[in-house]
C-alpha positions as CSV (number, residue, x, y, z in Angstrom):
1,M,-139.2,17.0,93.3
2,R,-139.2,17.3,97.0
3,I,-138.7,13.6,97.8
4,V,-135.9,13.2,95.2
5,D,-134.3,16.4,96.4
6,V,-134.3,15.4,100.1
7,H,-132.8,12.0,99.4
8,S,-130.1,13.6,97.3
9,I,-129.2,15.9,100.1
10,L,-129.1,12.9,102.5
11,L,-126.7,11.0,100.3
12,V,-124.2,13.8,100.2
13,L,-124.7,14.7,103.8
14,V,-122.9,11.6,105.0
15,N,-119.6,13.1,103.8
16,W,-119.5,16.1,106.0
17,I,-121.7,15.6,109.1
18,S,-119.9,13.8,111.8
19,M,-120.9,10.2,112.0
20,A,-121.5,8.5,115.4
21,I,-120.4,4.9,116.1
22,T,-123.8,3.3,116.2
23,T,-126.1,6.1,115.1
24,H,-125.9,7.2,111.4
25,S,-125.3,10.9,111.1
26,E,-128.0,11.5,108.4
27,C,-130.6,10.7,111.0
28,S,-129.9,14.1,112.6
29,I,-131.1,15.9,109.5
30,V,-134.1,13.5,109.1
31,Q,-135.1,14.2,112.7
32,H,-134.7,17.9,112.2
33,L,-137.0,17.8,109.1
34,Q,-139.5,15.7,110.9
35,K,-139.6,18.3,113.7
36,Q,-140.0,21.1,111.2
37,E,-142.8,19.2,109.4
38,N,-144.7,18.6,112.6
39,E,-144.5,22.3,113.5
40,C,-145.6,23.2,110.0
41,V,-148.6,20.8,110.1
42,L,-149.6,22.2,113.5
43,A,-149.4,25.8,112.2
44,I,-151.6,24.8,109.2
45,N,-154.2,23.2,111.3
46,K,-154.2,26.1,113.7
47,A,-154.7,28.5,110.8
48,K,-157.6,26.5,109.5
49,E,-159.3,26.5,112.9
50,Q,-158.9,30.2,113.4
51,H,-159.8,31.1,109.8
52,P,-161.8,28.3,108.2
53,S,-162.3,30.3,105.0
54,S,-158.5,30.6,104.5
55,A,-158.3,27.0,103.4
56,N,-160.3,27.8,100.3
57,R,-158.8,31.2,99.7
58,T,-158.2,31.8,96.0
59,A,-156.4,35.2,96.3
60,G,-153.3,33.7,97.7
61,C,-151.1,30.6,98.2
62,V,-151.9,28.4,101.3
63,M,-149.2,27.4,103.8
64,E,-147.6,24.1,102.8
65,W,-144.7,21.8,103.6
66,D,-142.5,20.9,100.6
67,G,-140.4,18.3,102.4
68,V,-137.6,20.7,103.6
69,N,-139.2,24.0,104.4
70,C,-142.6,25.4,105.5
71,W,-143.9,28.0,103.2
72,P,-146.2,30.6,104.8
73,W,-149.4,31.9,103.3
74,A,-148.7,34.6,100.7
75,P,-150.9,36.8,98.5
76,V,-150.8,36.5,94.7
77,G,-147.8,38.3,93.2
78,E,-145.6,38.0,96.3
79,T,-142.2,36.3,96.3
80,V,-141.1,34.4,99.4
81,S,-137.5,33.5,100.1
82,V,-136.0,30.9,102.4
83,S,-132.6,29.4,103.0
84,C,-131.1,26.0,103.5
85,P,-132.2,24.2,106.7
86,L,-129.9,24.9,109.6
87,P,-128.2,21.4,109.7
88,L,-127.4,21.8,106.0
89,Q,-125.9,25.3,106.2
90,R,-122.1,25.4,105.5
91,H,-120.3,28.5,106.8
92,E,-117.5,28.3,104.2
93,F,-120.1,29.1,101.5
94,P,-122.4,32.1,101.2
95,Q,-126.1,31.3,101.7
96,V,-128.1,31.1,98.5
97,P,-131.7,32.2,98.9
98,I,-134.4,29.9,97.6
99,S,-137.5,31.7,96.3
100,R,-141.0,30.8,95.2
101,N,-143.5,33.1,93.6
102,C,-147.2,33.0,94.5
103,S,-149.4,33.1,91.4
104,H,-153.1,32.4,90.6
105,R,-152.1,28.8,89.9
106,G,-150.4,28.4,93.3
107,W,-146.8,28.2,94.3
108,S,-144.2,28.3,91.5
109,R,-141.2,26.0,91.3
110,L,-138.1,26.7,93.4
111,S,-135.8,29.3,92.0
112,V,-132.9,27.0,92.7
113,S,-133.0,23.4,94.0
114,Y,-132.1,22.6,97.5
115,F,-129.3,20.4,96.3
116,K,-127.6,23.3,94.4
117,A,-128.3,25.9,97.1
118,C,-127.0,23.8,99.9
119,F,-124.0,22.1,98.2
120,H,-123.1,24.7,95.5
121,E,-120.8,23.8,92.7
122,D,-118.8,21.1,94.5
123,S,-121.7,18.7,94.6
124,S,-119.9,16.2,92.3
125,A,-116.9,16.1,94.5
126,E,-119.1,15.7,97.6
127,E,-120.8,12.7,95.9
128,D,-117.4,11.1,95.2
129,D,-116.3,11.7,98.8
130,A,-119.6,10.3,100.1
131,A,-119.2,7.2,97.9
132,H,-115.6,6.6,99.1
133,Q,-116.8,7.1,102.7
134,Q,-119.6,4.6,102.2
135,E,-117.1,2.1,100.9
136,Y,-114.9,2.7,103.9
137,F,-117.8,2.1,106.3
138,A,-118.7,-1.1,104.4
139,L,-115.1,-2.3,104.7
140,V,-115.1,-1.5,108.5
141,K,-118.3,-3.5,108.8
142,L,-116.8,-6.5,107.0
143,M,-113.7,-6.4,109.2
144,Y,-115.6,-6.2,112.5
145,T,-117.9,-8.9,111.3
146,I,-114.9,-11.2,110.7
147,G,-113.5,-10.1,114.1
148,Y,-116.6,-10.9,116.0
149,G,-117.0,-14.2,114.2
150,V,-113.4,-15.3,115.1
151,S,-113.9,-14.1,118.7
152,L,-117.2,-16.0,119.0
153,G,-115.7,-19.3,117.7
154,S,-112.6,-19.1,119.9
155,L,-114.6,-18.1,123.0
156,C,-117.0,-21.0,122.6
157,V,-114.1,-23.4,122.3
158,A,-112.4,-21.9,125.4
159,M,-115.7,-22.3,127.4
160,I,-116.0,-25.9,126.3
161,I,-112.4,-26.6,127.4
162,F,-113.0,-25.1,130.9
163,L,-116.3,-26.9,131.4
164,T,-114.8,-30.2,130.2
165,F,-111.8,-30.2,132.5
166,R,-113.3,-29.8,135.9
167,R,-109.9,-29.5,137.6
168,L,-109.6,-26.1,136.0
169,L,-112.7,-24.7,137.7
170,C,-112.0,-22.3,140.5
171,P,-113.0,-18.7,141.4
172,R,-110.5,-17.4,138.9
173,T,-111.8,-19.5,136.0
174,Y,-115.4,-18.8,136.9
175,I,-114.6,-15.1,136.4
176,H,-113.0,-15.9,133.1
177,L,-116.1,-17.8,132.1
178,N,-118.3,-14.8,132.9
179,L,-116.0,-12.6,130.9
180,F,-116.2,-15.0,128.0
181,S,-120.0,-15.0,128.2
182,T,-120.1,-11.2,128.0
183,F,-117.9,-11.2,124.9
184,I,-120.1,-13.9,123.3
185,L,-123.2,-11.9,124.1
186,R,-121.7,-8.7,122.8
187,G,-120.8,-10.4,119.5
188,V,-124.3,-11.8,119.2
189,A,-125.8,-8.5,120.0
190,V,-123.8,-6.8,117.3
191,F,-125.1,-9.3,114.7
192,V,-128.7,-9.0,115.9
193,K,-128.5,-5.2,115.9
194,D,-127.1,-5.0,112.4
195,A,-129.7,-7.5,111.2
196,V,-132.6,-5.6,112.7
197,L,-131.5,-2.0,111.9
198,F,-129.4,-2.1,108.8
199,E,-130.1,-5.4,106.9
200,D,-132.9,-3.9,104.7
201,K,-131.1,-1.2,102.8
202,T,-134.3,0.1,101.3
203,L,-135.7,0.8,104.8
204,D,-135.2,4.3,106.3
205,H,-133.7,3.3,109.6
206,C,-134.0,6.9,110.9
207,T,-137.8,6.7,111.1
208,V,-138.1,3.1,112.2
209,S,-139.5,2.9,115.8
210,T,-140.5,-0.7,116.4
211,V,-140.4,-2.8,119.6
212,G,-138.0,-5.2,117.9
213,C,-135.4,-2.6,117.0
214,K,-135.7,-1.0,120.5
215,A,-135.2,-4.4,122.1
216,A,-132.2,-5.1,119.9
217,V,-130.5,-1.7,120.8
218,T,-131.4,-2.3,124.5
219,F,-129.9,-5.8,124.5
220,F,-126.8,-4.4,122.7
221,Q,-126.3,-1.7,125.3
222,Y,-126.7,-4.2,128.2
223,C,-124.1,-6.5,126.7
224,V,-121.7,-3.6,126.2
225,L,-122.1,-2.6,129.8
226,A,-121.7,-6.1,131.1
227,N,-118.6,-6.6,129.0
228,F,-117.0,-3.4,130.4
229,F,-117.8,-4.3,134.0
230,W,-116.5,-7.9,133.8
231,L,-113.3,-6.4,132.3
232,L,-113.2,-4.3,135.5
233,V,-113.8,-7.4,137.6
234,E,-110.8,-9.1,135.9
235,G,-108.6,-6.2,136.9
236,L,-110.0,-6.1,140.5
237,F,-109.5,-9.8,140.9
238,L,-105.9,-9.8,139.7
239,Q,-105.1,-6.9,142.0
240,T,-106.7,-8.8,144.9
241,L,-104.5,-11.8,144.1
242,L,-101.4,-9.7,144.2
243,I,-102.3,-7.8,147.4
244,F,-104.3,-10.3,149.5
245,S,-102.6,-13.7,149.3
246,F,-105.0,-15.4,151.8
247,A,-108.2,-13.6,150.9
248,N,-111.5,-15.5,150.9
249,K,-112.0,-15.7,147.2
250,R,-115.6,-17.0,147.3
251,T,-116.7,-13.9,149.2
252,F,-115.0,-11.7,146.7
253,F,-116.5,-13.7,143.9
254,W,-120.1,-12.9,144.9
255,W,-119.2,-9.2,145.1
256,Y,-117.7,-9.5,141.6
257,T,-120.8,-11.2,140.3
258,F,-122.9,-8.3,141.6
259,I,-120.6,-5.8,139.9
260,G,-120.4,-7.6,136.6
261,W,-124.1,-8.4,136.1
262,G,-126.0,-6.4,138.7
263,T,-124.7,-2.9,137.8
264,P,-125.5,-3.2,134.1
265,S,-128.9,-4.6,134.9
266,V,-129.8,-1.6,137.1
267,T,-128.4,0.9,134.6
268,I,-130.3,-0.6,131.7
269,V,-133.6,-0.7,133.6
270,I,-133.3,3.0,134.6
271,W,-132.3,3.9,131.0
272,T,-135.2,1.9,129.5
273,L,-137.8,3.4,131.8
274,L,-136.6,7.0,131.2
275,K,-136.2,6.4,127.5
276,S,-139.7,5.0,127.0
277,Q,-141.2,7.8,129.1
278,Y,-139.3,10.9,127.9
279,D,-137.5,10.1,124.7
280,N,-139.3,7.3,122.9
281,L,-138.1,8.2,119.4
282,G,-136.6,6.0,116.7
283,C,-134.8,2.9,117.8
284,W,-133.2,4.5,120.9
285,D,-129.8,4.6,119.2
286,D,-129.4,8.4,119.3
287,F,-126.1,9.6,120.9
288,D,-127.3,13.2,120.9
289,S,-129.9,12.4,123.6
290,A,-129.1,13.5,127.1
291,L,-130.2,10.1,128.4
292,W,-127.2,8.6,126.7
293,W,-125.1,9.7,129.6
294,I,-127.0,7.2,131.8
295,I,-125.1,4.5,129.9
296,K,-121.9,6.4,129.0
297,T,-121.2,7.5,132.6
298,P,-120.9,4.0,134.1
299,I,-118.7,2.9,131.1
300,L,-116.4,5.8,131.6
301,I,-116.2,5.1,135.4
302,S,-115.4,1.5,134.8
303,V,-112.7,2.3,132.2
304,F,-111.0,4.9,134.4
305,V,-111.1,2.7,137.5
306,N,-109.7,-0.1,135.4
307,F,-107.0,2.2,134.2
308,M,-106.0,3.0,137.8
309,V,-106.1,-0.7,138.7
310,F,-103.8,-1.3,135.7
311,L,-101.3,1.3,137.0
312,N,-101.4,-0.2,140.5
313,I,-100.8,-3.7,139.2
314,S,-97.9,-2.5,137.2
315,R,-96.5,-0.7,140.3
316,I,-96.8,-3.8,142.4
317,I,-95.0,-6.0,139.8
318,V,-92.2,-3.4,139.4
319,M,-91.8,-3.3,143.2
320,K,-91.6,-7.0,143.4
321,T,-88.9,-7.2,140.7
322,K,-86.8,-4.5,142.4
323,T,-87.2,-5.7,146.0
324,P,-83.9,-7.0,147.5
325,D,-85.7,-9.7,149.3
326,S,-86.7,-11.5,146.2
327,T,-84.5,-14.4,145.2
328,G,-82.9,-14.9,141.8
329,E,-85.5,-17.5,141.0
330,D,-88.4,-15.1,141.6
331,K,-87.1,-12.2,139.4
332,P,-87.7,-14.1,136.1
333,L,-91.2,-14.7,137.3
334,Y,-91.8,-11.1,138.1
335,R,-90.2,-10.0,134.8
336,R,-92.7,-12.3,132.9
337,L,-95.5,-10.7,134.9
338,A,-94.2,-7.2,134.0
339,K,-94.2,-8.2,130.3
340,S,-97.7,-9.6,130.6
341,T,-99.0,-6.3,131.8
342,L,-98.6,-5.0,128.3
343,L,-101.1,-7.6,127.3
344,L,-103.5,-6.3,129.9
345,I,-104.0,-3.1,128.0
346,P,-106.4,-4.6,125.4
347,L,-107.6,-7.0,128.0
348,F,-108.8,-4.4,130.5
349,G,-110.1,-2.1,127.8
350,V,-107.6,0.6,128.8
351,H,-107.2,1.6,125.2
352,Y,-110.7,3.1,125.4
353,I,-109.0,5.9,127.5
354,V,-107.7,7.3,124.3
355,F,-111.2,8.4,123.1
356,A,-113.0,8.5,126.4
357,L,-112.8,12.3,126.9
358,F,-113.2,13.2,123.2
359,P,-116.5,14.1,121.6
360,E,-118.2,11.4,119.5
361,H,-117.4,13.3,116.2
362,V,-113.7,13.6,116.8
363,G,-111.4,11.1,115.1
364,I,-114.2,9.1,113.5
365,K,-112.0,6.8,111.4
366,A,-109.5,6.2,114.2
367,R,-112.4,5.6,116.6
368,L,-114.0,3.1,114.2
369,L,-110.7,1.2,114.0
370,F,-110.1,1.1,117.7
371,E,-113.7,0.5,119.0
372,L,-115.1,-1.6,116.2
373,V,-112.4,-3.4,114.3
374,L,-109.8,-3.9,117.1
375,G,-112.6,-4.3,119.7
376,S,-114.1,-7.1,117.7
377,F,-110.9,-9.2,118.1
378,Q,-110.7,-8.5,121.8
379,G,-112.7,-11.7,122.6
380,F,-110.2,-13.7,120.6
381,I,-107.3,-12.1,122.5
382,V,-109.0,-12.9,125.8
383,A,-109.5,-16.6,124.9
384,L,-105.9,-16.8,123.7
385,L,-104.4,-15.4,126.9
386,Y,-106.7,-17.1,129.4
387,C,-107.2,-20.4,127.8
388,F,-105.1,-21.4,124.8
389,L,-101.8,-20.1,126.1
390,N,-102.6,-21.0,129.7
391,A,-100.0,-23.6,131.1
392,E,-102.6,-25.3,133.3
393,V,-105.0,-25.7,130.3
394,Q,-102.2,-27.1,128.1
395,N,-101.2,-29.6,130.8
396,E,-104.8,-30.9,131.2
397,I,-105.1,-31.3,127.4
398,R,-101.7,-33.1,127.3
399,K,-102.9,-35.5,130.0
400,A,-106.2,-36.2,128.2
401,V,-104.4,-36.8,124.9
402,S,-101.8,-39.1,126.6
403,K,-104.6,-41.1,128.2
404,C,-106.3,-41.6,124.8
405,W,-103.1,-42.7,123.1
406,K,-101.5,-45.0,125.7
407,P,-104.1,-47.8,125.7
408,S,-104.1,-48.0,121.9
409,E,-100.2,-48.0,121.9
410,G,-100.3,-50.8,124.5
411,N,-102.7,-52.9,122.5
412,N,-100.7,-52.6,119.4
413,F,-97.5,-53.7,121.2
414,N,-99.2,-56.8,122.7
415,M,-100.6,-57.8,119.4
416,V,-97.2,-57.6,117.7
417,T,-95.7,-59.6,120.6
418,Q,-98.2,-62.3,120.3
419,D,-97.8,-62.5,116.6
420,F,-94.0,-62.7,117.0
421,T,-94.1,-65.4,119.7
422,A,-96.6,-67.4,117.8
């Protein structure tokens, strides 16, 4: 009964315990039960050491773990009552006591199952809601899988274009290529993490603690950090171009490289060492851990700094459009720059500001749409803005196409002329 009962609770639990973005919420109850089980086993072993004869005591029921609660030793004829585990208690319903009677044959059955005691009469509705929510999460996964696939394909094509046409290579395009690389790595990391953690649906991912799954989560966190910091570099570089017209771009480029790749590397090394030393549980995808702030804090800092950079860039462009010194020919250019700042919002990750200060359990569905679905298409938007819609790139492609077509057109004309004159 206990295994089936626990799994029934976990299925319904998905509906009403807040769900984190990368950590499944049912893991919280699983981890709670594991902790309670370990404490119960330690208490049983301690009782056996202190009173060895109590293990064979026939005048009472021994202490035991039933999968949800730890039942203490009780004499024959005594009734012991417990309640739902703390993570399963719902304040809108009165607590229903769960009792067992100690007889000469041992512990009796539960007076009421955990499923009924914890979920009461609305269990069927809870099951329906849980099924709908599972379908919603499956749809979200399908959508962000498509998004990352489209982004990966477009980013690979964009990188090939930049590397093929050497004239396009400069500090600005090198920064674009690094940003493209982080989006590619992030998409690959998402697919690797999903394959390692959630591909086998019969596997209890809450209790998995292998080197492979920890490495997949660590790689994913590094790619996310690098992606955020290279988005920050893009903002800083654009601001540098607007403020310092004659700056040494190569010097700035090495500083940007350190920010984009160095800061995430240092952060991940510190997080990995502390995680393996003090919180080596599961697959390291627990958002409830205090060590999560080692990763979250740099991300929040980069987002807020990027947001300030975005406001400053907008201010500079507005000032240039309103300055009386600007000519009539310059104003259309500045207006185009002003319009392009609207596209910088998804580009710089400023939309993450919306949820940056909210707890992880607030606005789960909206957060999933913004951070997973829309975020998965962010790489495609970056490739579109920086490559496919770039005038310099389009000119280089036109030149290459014209070179390929002109010789063939010349040959055809000569052949026709020769045939005609002959």
